[in-house]
MMTF fields as JSON, N, C-alpha, C and O atoms, coordinates in Angstrom:
{
  "mmtfVersion": "1.0.0",
  "mmtfProducer": "UNKNOWN",
  "numBonds": 267,
  "numAtoms": 268,
  "numGroups": 67,
  "numChains": 1,
  "numModels": 1,
  "chainsPerModel": [1],
  "groupsPerChain": [67],
  "chainIdList": ["A"],
  "bondAtomList": [4, 2, 8, 6, 12, 10, 16, 14, 20, 18, 24, 22, 28, 26, 32, 30, 36, 34, 40, 38, 44, 42, 48, 46, 52, 50, 56, 54, 60, 58, 64, 62, 68, 66, 72, 70, 76, 74, 80, 78, 84, 82, 88, 86, 92, 90, 96, 94, 100, 98, 104, 102, 108, 106, 112, 110, 116, 114, 120, 118, 124, 122, 128, 126, 132, 130, 136, 134, 140, 138, 144, 142, 148, 146, 152, 150, 156, 154, 160, 158, 164, 162, 168, 166, 172, 170, 176, 174, 180, 178, 184, 182, 188, 186, 192, 190, 196, 194, 200, 198, 204, 202, 208, 206, 212, 210, 216, 214, 220, 218, 224, 222, 228, 226, 232, 230, 236, 234, 240, 238, 244, 242, 248, 246, 252, 250, 256, 254, 260, 258, 264, 262],
  "bondOrderList": [1, 1, 1, 1, 1, 1, 1, 1, 1, 1, 1, 1, 1, 1, 1, 1, 1, 1, 1, 1, 1, 1, 1, 1, 1, 1, 1, 1, 1, 1, 1, 1, 1, 1, 1, 1, 1, 1, 1, 1, 1, 1, 1, 1, 1, 1, 1, 1, 1, 1, 1, 1, 1, 1, 1, 1, 1, 1, 1, 1, 1, 1, 1, 1, 1, 1],
  "groupList": [{"groupName": "MET", "atomNameList": ["N", "CA", "C", "O"], "elementList": ["N", "C", "C", "O"], "formalChargeList": [0, 0, 0, 0], "bondAtomList": [1, 0, 2, 1, 3, 2], "bondOrderList": [1, 1, 2], "singleLetterCode": "M", "chemCompType": "L-PEPTIDE LINKING"}, {"groupName": "LEU", "atomNameList": ["N", "CA", "C", "O"], "elementList": ["N", "C", "C", "O"], "formalChargeList": [0, 0, 0, 0], "bondAtomList": [1, 0, 2, 1, 3, 2], "bondOrderList": [1, 1, 2], "singleLetterCode": "L", "chemCompType": "L-PEPTIDE LINKING"}, {"groupName": "ASP", "atomNameList": ["N", "CA", "C", "O"], "elementList": ["N", "C", "C", "O"], "formalChargeList": [0, 0, 0, 0], "bondAtomList": [1, 0, 2, 1, 3, 2], "bondOrderList": [1, 1, 2], "singleLetterCode": "D", "chemCompType": "L-PEPTIDE LINKING"}, {"groupName": "VAL", "atomNameList": ["N", "CA", "C", "O"], "elementList": ["N", "C", "C", "O"], "formalChargeList": [0, 0, 0, 0], "bondAtomList": [1, 0, 2, 1, 3, 2], "bondOrderList": [1, 1, 2], "singleLetterCode": "V", "chemCompType": "L-PEPTIDE LINKING"}, {"groupName": "GLU", "atomNameList": ["N", "CA", "C", "O"], "elementList": ["N", "C", "C", "O"], "formalChargeList": [0, 0, 0, 0], "bondAtomList": [1, 0, 2, 1, 3, 2], "bondOrderList": [1, 1, 2], "singleLetterCode": "E", "chemCompType": "L-PEPTIDE LINKING"}, {"groupName": "PRO", "atomNameList": ["N", "CA", "C", "O"], "elementList": ["N", "C", "C", "O"], "formalChargeList": [0, 0, 0, 0], "bondAtomList": [1, 0, 2, 1, 3, 2], "bondOrderList": [1, 1, 2], "singleLetterCode": "P", "chemCompType": "L-PEPTIDE LINKING"}, {"groupName": "ALA", "atomNameList": ["N", "CA", "C", "O"], "elementList": ["N", "C", "C", "O"], "formalChargeList": [0, 0, 0, 0], "bondAtomList": [1, 0, 2, 1, 3, 2], "bondOrderList": [1, 1, 2], "singleLetterCode": "A", "chemCompType": "L-PEPTIDE LINKING"}, {"groupName": "GLY", "atomNameList": ["N", "CA", "C", "O"], "elementList": ["N", "C", "C", "O"], "formalChargeList": [0, 0, 0, 0], "bondAtomList": [1, 0, 2, 1, 3, 2], "bondOrderList": [1, 1, 2], "singleLetterCode": "G", "chemCompType": "PEPTIDE LINKING"}, {"groupName": "ARG", "atomNameList": ["N", "CA", "C", "O"], "elementList": ["N", "C", "C", "O"], "formalChargeList": [0, 0, 0, 0], "bondAtomList": [1, 0, 2, 1, 3, 2], "bondOrderList": [1, 1, 2], "singleLetterCode": "R", "chemCompType": "L-PEPTIDE LINKING"}, {"groupName": "TRP", "atomNameList": ["N", "CA", "C", "O"], "elementList": ["N", "C", "C", "O"], "formalChargeList": [0, 0, 0, 0], "bondAtomList": [1, 0, 2, 1, 3, 2], "bondOrderList": [1, 1, 2], "singleLetterCode": "W", "chemCompType": "L-PEPTIDE LINKING"}, {"groupName": "SER", "atomNameList": ["N", "CA", "C", "O"], "elementList": ["N", "C", "C", "O"], "formalChargeList": [0, 0, 0, 0], "bondAtomList": [1, 0, 2, 1, 3, 2], "bondOrderList": [1, 1, 2], "singleLetterCode": "S", "chemCompType": "L-PEPTIDE LINKING"}, {"groupName": "TYR", "atomNameList": ["N", "CA", "C", "O"], "elementList": ["N", "C", "C", "O"], "formalChargeList": [0, 0, 0, 0], "bondAtomList": [1, 0, 2, 1, 3, 2], "bondOrderList": [1, 1, 2], "singleLetterCode": "Y", "chemCompType": "L-PEPTIDE LINKING"}, {"groupName": "THR", "atomNameList": ["N", "CA", "C", "O"], "elementList": ["N", "C", "C", "O"], "formalChargeList": [0, 0, 0, 0], "bondAtomList": [1, 0, 2, 1, 3, 2], "bondOrderList": [1, 1, 2], "singleLetterCode": "T", "chemCompType": "L-PEPTIDE LINKING"}, {"groupName": "LYS", "atomNameList": ["N", "CA", "C", "O"], "elementList": ["N", "C", "C", "O"], "formalChargeList": [0, 0, 0, 0], "bondAtomList": [1, 0, 2, 1, 3, 2], "bondOrderList": [1, 1, 2], "singleLetterCode": "K", "chemCompType": "L-PEPTIDE LINKING"}, {"groupName": "PHE", "atomNameList": ["N", "CA", "C", "O"], "elementList": ["N", "C", "C", "O"], "formalChargeList": [0, 0, 0, 0], "bondAtomList": [1, 0, 2, 1, 3, 2], "bondOrderList": [1, 1, 2], "singleLetterCode": "F", "chemCompType": "L-PEPTIDE LINKING"}, {"groupName": "ILE", "atomNameList": ["N", "CA", "C", "O"], "elementList": ["N", "C", "C", "O"], "formalChargeList": [0, 0, 0, 0], "bondAtomList": [1, 0, 2, 1, 3, 2], "bondOrderList": [1, 1, 2], "singleLetterCode": "I", "chemCompType": "L-PEPTIDE LINKING"}, {"groupName": "CYS", "atomNameList": ["N", "CA", "C", "O"], "elementList": ["N", "C", "C", "O"], "formalChargeList": [0, 0, 0, 0], "bondAtomList": [1, 0, 2, 1, 3, 2], "bondOrderList": [1, 1, 2], "singleLetterCode": "C", "chemCompType": "L-PEPTIDE LINKING"}],
  "groupTypeList": [0, 1, 2, 3, 2, 1, 4, 5, 4, 6, 2, 7, 8, 9, 1, 6, 4, 3, 5, 10, 1, 5, 7, 3, 1, 6, 11, 7, 10, 12, 8, 6, 4, 6, 11, 6, 13, 6, 12, 6, 1, 6, 14, 8, 3, 15, 6, 2, 8, 15, 4, 16, 7, 4, 5, 3, 5, 6, 4, 6, 8, 10, 1, 14, 6, 6, 6],
  "groupIdList": [1, 2, 3, 4, 5, 6, 7, 8, 9, 10, 11, 12, 13, 14, 15, 16, 17, 18, 19, 20, 21, 22, 23, 24, 25, 26, 27, 28, 29, 30, 31, 32, 33, 34, 35, 36, 37, 38, 39, 40, 41, 42, 43, 44, 45, 46, 47, 48, 49, 50, 51, 52, 53, 54, 55, 56, 57, 58, 59, 60, 61, 62, 63, 64, 65, 66, 67],
  "secStructList": [7, 7, 7, 7, 3, 3, 3, 3, 7, 6, 6, 1, 7, 3, 3, 3, 3, 7, 6, 6, 1, 6, 6, 7, 3, 3, 3, 3, 1, 1, 2, 2, 2, 2, 2, 2, 2, 2, 2, 2, 2, 2, 2, 2, 2, 2, 2, 2, 2, 2, 2, 2, 6, 7, 7, 7, 7, 2, 2, 2, 2, 4, 4, 4, 6, 6, 7],
  "xCoordList": [8.053, 7.756, 9.05, 9.837, 9.263, 10.451, 10.207, 9.151, 11.199, 11.13, 11.582, 12.631, 10.796, 11.126, 11.126, 10.11, 12.272, 12.375, 12.046, 12.551, 11.206, 10.79, 11.155, 10.895, 11.761, 12.142, 11.812, 12.077, 11.236, 11.009, 12.322, 13.115, 12.542, 13.73, 13.372, 12.198, 14.374, 14.16, 13.497, 12.793, 13.73, 13.169, 11.747, 11.195, 11.161, 9.787, 9.663, 8.585, 10.761, 10.71, 10.758, 11.034, 10.485, 10.58, 11.669, 11.843, 12.401, 13.427, 12.981, 12.643, 12.981, 12.631, 13.845, 14.5, 14.145, 15.313, 14.944, 14.174, 15.498, 15.326, 16.646, 17.598, 16.723, 17.992, 18.651, 19.877, 17.864, 18.435, 19.027, 19.686, 18.794, 19.34, 20.141, 19.592, 21.429, 22.243, 22.131, 22.195, 21.965, 21.857, 20.449, 20.223, 19.487, 18.103, 17.468, 17.008, 17.458, 16.801, 16.249, 16.767, 15.191, 14.516, 13.858, 13.419, 13.8, 13.108, 11.751, 11.564, 10.804, 9.493, 8.958, 9.384, 8.037, 7.457, 6.453, 6.094, 6.003, 5.127, 5.674, 6.509, 5.19, 5.594, 5.246, 6.055, 4.04, 3.587, 4.428, 4.749, 4.786, 5.604, 6.994, 7.506, 7.604, 8.924, 8.864, 9.743, 7.823, 7.644, 7.498, 8.132, 6.671, 6.442, 7.728, 8.022, 8.484, 9.729, 10.762, 11.43, 10.896, 11.858, 11.459, 12.316, 10.173, 9.699, 9.951, 10.402, 9.668, 9.917, 11.4, 11.772, 12.245, 13.684, 14.144, 14.993, 13.596, 13.96, 13.649, 14.461, 12.496, 12.149, 13.087, 13.422, 13.508, 14.466, 15.811, 16.441, 16.254, 17.521, 17.435, 18.367, 16.329, 16.151, 16.16, 16.818, 15.451, 15.418, 16.811, 17.193, 17.569, 18.925, 19.812, 20.61, 19.678, 20.472, 20.131, 21.027, 18.862, 18.449, 19.035, 19.588, 18.912, 19.404, 20.91, 21.401, 21.642, 23.106, 23.611, 24.82, 22.702, 23.098, 23.682, 24.415, 23.374, 23.868, 22.892, 21.717, 23.368, 22.481, 21.36, 21.52, 20.236, 19.056, 18.736, 18.69, 18.512, 18.191, 16.984, 16.061, 17.012, 15.941, 14.566, 13.606, 14.46, 13.145, 12.643, 11.433, 13.538, 13.133, 12.75, 11.816, 13.454, 13.124, 11.721, 11.028, 11.289, 9.949, 8.847, 7.73, 9.148, 8.163, 7.826, 6.755, 8.748, 8.581, 8.359, 8.429, 8.099, 7.952, 6.804, 6.909, 5.728, 4.562, 4.706, 3.931, 5.679, 5.843, 6.523, 6.74],
  "yCoordList": [-8.417, -7.755, -7.207, -6.574, -7.443, -6.925, -5.49, -5.165, -4.645, -3.284, -3.308, -3.866, -2.705, -2.612, -1.133, -0.45, -0.648, 0.737, 0.782, -0.027, 1.721, 1.867, 3.259, 4.258, 3.308, 4.586, 4.594, 3.618, 5.687, 5.793, 6.145, 6.929, 5.576, 5.864, 6.898, 7.092, 7.548, 8.587, 8.035, 8.757, 6.746, 6.154, 5.607, 4.987, 5.837, 5.41, 4.093, 3.754, 3.35, 2.098, 2.399, 3.523, 1.376, 1.469, 0.52, -0.567, 0.942, 0.115, -0.198, 0.703, -1.48, -1.917, -2.607, -3.413, -2.286, -2.848, -3.24, -2.546, -4.351, -4.787, -4.501, -5.267, -3.408, -2.992, -4.026, -4.075, -4.833, -5.804, -7.026, -7.85, -7.146, -8.258, -7.679, -7.471, -7.417, -6.806, -7.554, -8.782, -6.786, -7.363, -7.688, -8.018, -7.599, -7.888, -6.603, -5.759, -6.485, -5.361, -5.821, -6.744, -5.159, -5.559, -4.347, -3.421, -4.377, -3.349, -3.86, -5.059, -2.942, -3.273, -2.102, -0.964, -2.377, -1.297, -0.489, 0.629, -1.066, -0.349, -0.538, -1.408, 0.285, 0.175, -1.215, -1.844, -1.681, -2.983, -4.121, -5.07, -4.032, -5.086, -5.131, -6.214, -3.982, -3.937, -4.512, -5.272, -4.147, -4.656, -6.185, -6.878, -6.69, -8.139, -8.883, -9.926, -8.362, -9.02, -9.008, -10.014, -7.88, -7.789, -8.696, -9.322, -8.766, -9.633, -11.1, -11.857, -11.503, -12.889, -13.222, -14.296, -12.303, -12.524, -12.605, -13.43, -11.764, -11.788, -13.144, -13.674, -13.707, -15.013, -16.106, -17.03, -16.009, -16.994, -16.868, -17.877, -15.638, -15.409, -15.906, -16.542, -15.62, -16.09, -17.611, -18.192, -18.261, -19.729, -20.295, -21.284, -19.68, -20.135, -19.967, -20.85, -18.852, -18.626, -19.671, -20.208, -19.956, -20.962, -22.319, -23.022, -22.679, -23.973, -24.112, -25.203, -23.017, -23.046, -22.743, -22.715, -22.519, -22.241, -20.854, -20.621, -19.936, -18.568, -17.724, -18.074, -16.615, -15.77, -15.136, -14.806, -14.987, -14.365, -13.118, -13.203, -11.96, -10.741, -10.943, -11.692, -10.26, -10.402, -10.116, -10.825, -9.096, -8.776, -9.892, -10.053, -10.66, -11.796, -12.983, -13.717, -13.175, -14.299, -14.145, -15.141, -12.922, -12.715, -13.18, -13.456, -13.267, -13.762, -15.223, -15.693, -15.94, -17.376, -17.742, -18.919, -16.773, -17.016, -17.97, -18.768, -17.9, -18.745, -20.139, -21.037, -20.324, -21.634, -22.624, -23.77],
  "zCoordList": [11.08, 9.833, 9.246, 9.949, 7.99, 7.313, 6.858, 6.315, 7.087, 6.568, 5.119, 4.799, 4.247, 2.828, 2.461, 2.596, 1.997, 1.539, 0.055, -0.724, -0.331, -1.735, -2.229, -1.559, -3.413, -4.006, -5.493, -6.195, -5.972, -7.417, -8.116, -7.597, -9.27, -10.071, -11.141, -11.453, -11.691, -12.701, -13.967, -14.673, -14.244, -15.465, -15.278, -16.187, -14.102, -13.852, -13.099, -12.612, -13.002, -12.246, -10.747, -10.33, -9.958, -8.509, -8.038, -8.588, -7.012, -6.392, -4.976, -4.208, -4.633, -3.279, -2.68, -3.341, -1.415, -0.742, 0.685, 1.349, 1.148, 2.532, 3.238, 3.088, 4.01, 4.606, 5.526, 5.618, 6.192, 7.13, 6.426, 7.06, 5.122, 4.343, 3.177, 2.095, 3.387, 2.337, 1.011, 0.959, -0.045, -1.378, -1.814, -2.978, -0.893, -1.259, -1.772, -1.004, -3.088, -3.732, -5.062, -5.691, -5.47, -6.7, -7.338, -6.656, -8.658, -9.421, -9.86, -10.067, -10.0, -10.539, -11.332, -11.137, -12.216, -13.008, -12.193, -12.563, -11.077, -10.141, -8.732, -8.485, -7.823, -6.414, -5.868, -5.186, -6.177, -5.682, -6.244, -5.528, -7.519, -8.126, -7.499, -7.215, -7.283, -6.657, -5.245, -4.839, -4.499, -3.14, -3.146, -2.35, -4.037, -4.109, -4.472, -3.889, -5.417, -5.823, -4.697, -4.46, -4.004, -2.91, -1.749, -1.126, -1.46, -0.381, -0.709, 0.151, -1.929, -2.345, -2.253, -1.779, -2.707, -2.63, -1.179, -0.844, -0.325, 1.092, 1.715, 2.475, 1.407, 1.963, 1.449, 2.191, 0.204, -0.325, 0.38, 0.7, 0.625, 1.319, 2.759, 3.253, 3.431, 4.814, 4.863, 5.726, 3.965, 3.935, 3.7, 4.327, 2.807, 2.528, 3.756, 4.071, 4.442, 5.661, 6.726, 7.377, 6.901, 7.887, 7.504, 8.35, 6.24, 5.76, 5.948, 6.24, 5.783, 5.877, 7.284, 7.514, 8.222, 9.6, 9.791, 10.752, 8.899, 8.997, 9.807, 9.925, 10.367, 11.175, 10.35, 9.175, 11.015, 10.408, 11.23, 12.458, 10.595, 11.352, 12.263, 11.943, 13.403, 14.397, 13.797, 14.098, 12.96, 12.392, 11.491, 11.331, 10.903, 10.07, 10.953, 10.629, 12.051, 12.953, 13.503, 13.709, 13.745, 14.305, 13.347, 13.783, 12.062, 11.103, 11.337, 10.954, 11.97, 12.161, 13.629, 13.982, 14.475, 15.906, 16.224, 17.155, 15.476, 15.749, 15.155, 15.486, 14.292, 13.63, 14.533, 14.14]
}
């Protein structure tokens, strides 16, 4: 399971970040939207890392353990 940190911004938006994947952060107009955008981006980053032979954080590898 990926950890996603969520924080409300002063302007009413939400910021979601995946700490184990530097640079994976997304804004949303709601908490759920920010979470969904950050999760989608995280999966794209993980897929790219796998494709390029780059390391994948342990918490991300566990998502694919059953595959």
